[in-house]
Steps between C-alpha positions, in 0.01 A plus 500: 500500500547229239158339535430279198151422378401144586329343201269204532751276324772597748721686251688806631390412854722614786341254741701194594363150445406493868316833464314379193372194687351734761124550442538878542762524223293274278206734546719802424627335180146417387387856572793640301404287202145633519624860524720449192185427297308807618436797272605850601140591585465187714824584679386856572162376623659251740751758626218748561315230695797481739530882506841482328644743245355433154738714292789358300575283200369141492823336621511737797136422585570125487801537727299711745216249523733200528693659784180591681379139490844367592533737796154410629563125475845515660372720783238234572773237499751695710441863608793724408696712743424863414812622682750338262508776237651849484301768681595759239638526149704807403453569130786697342536631145793738452528767236853570379685737271493389139569608145324406180643168388682464835860476370694219675743739670220705660486472881143485631439684828181464704296821500178377665474260796138393558363236738143373518425317825250220436330332796470131409217443750268778386638512142498879527772755430570623850762765433734642236843661488640714219810713475692632201878483479763734357731311260872571527671348195247637250331781695324639192204287390454426131183620331421134435517425874285801592233409244503132599484537879340842545784585740632849423845650543368730771372202702834319508701820554310555826524135611746328734769264377447123519668428838273749679187366328600142586537608863148644481375170355658305785344733758157478332515119507615497862210722604266238354684227697584298190734213575442534876131480591384424145649265241532632146651447158603731219324461163594632156380475141796312356863464607646834393388718792716314751761317291581794273373841614551461876823308449646770273375782723668355809829485312458857375421620854781285645275321747446129552190332364219519764428165666121551497503506118719193441196275444176586328190374322523539122127521424553491125662157522236367742218633284630308199537179700166528677279588204711300252567787259817572296750765607380750238162509678640602839550872442317721749226626269444154349473336843241759602308449175495121537365540852224729373646821644611834357814690594432772758717813496798605290712225338868515606418688818676281755225539758216443253678197352547362853131546580400315184746220574341476847158461334636205302645351820161529671324326213758221493464445875122491458542246219699272730858582401747469787721801427843425641863599457640359176811714435796629698833677472813306597852640462364763261331243276133422435399154625177299492339387826340155491126477560576229757716733711361588845277807510706774665423868540750777432716618793436817697621789280838653576697771325792330322856607566707698254747309284872543563 
């Protein structure tokens, strides 16, 4: 998703010297230079002319218009294969037990497992999954956790433990033929959901880390690279605001957070960002996946075995 703006003087261009000698790339570079000089009103007017989204800060509007022109020109040069991308994206945003200040010795346990199933062809949310989980190490929720997440003690007391909920997740994904008939990838807002919360929870529940969650799209990292914004501007509410959208629902509800993250993913796909896996777990450690790595979907979901 690291698509750099091509300026008319060639600075920051990702095109090779051979690409830049191509008339199509020359035209793209000239168009980008013209777009850089447009006012916000001019950008919105041109986007409206092409029936594109007109909301967002100026840098977002410039990126949107540049990618539209680039996509149109490259499609004329060489039509793209529409079957080379994931069929679905599974957006996940866990909620976990917490205390005010989160002391370092506190063990976070997942208490909400949501999934939002985003169809990458229609750019619509096709289905959702949500189940609450009963924590075992710290079964009593702190008042801070209840107020933050809206998840009450009564809700978790009546819920299943994590292994049963994970089995339900696997069955839900299988019913939707993910990893068999349809290719898919997991997507999160940051690294912590998979590298910390799921990793810790699997150890607490004495089960191995699920193979379908070993690689994922970190949308926060891709957002910063794509729109060229610093890390402190990649929080969920700020990303929505920069894209001209408001948060829908209750903040820190796992399902509502996941739906809003999916809205950001839709807008980024519309703006020309190629959302792809950029992080993975290996031997219990968080690793970066190169943007040049082959595009591979997640495997068919299976319930992991228990640890010895």
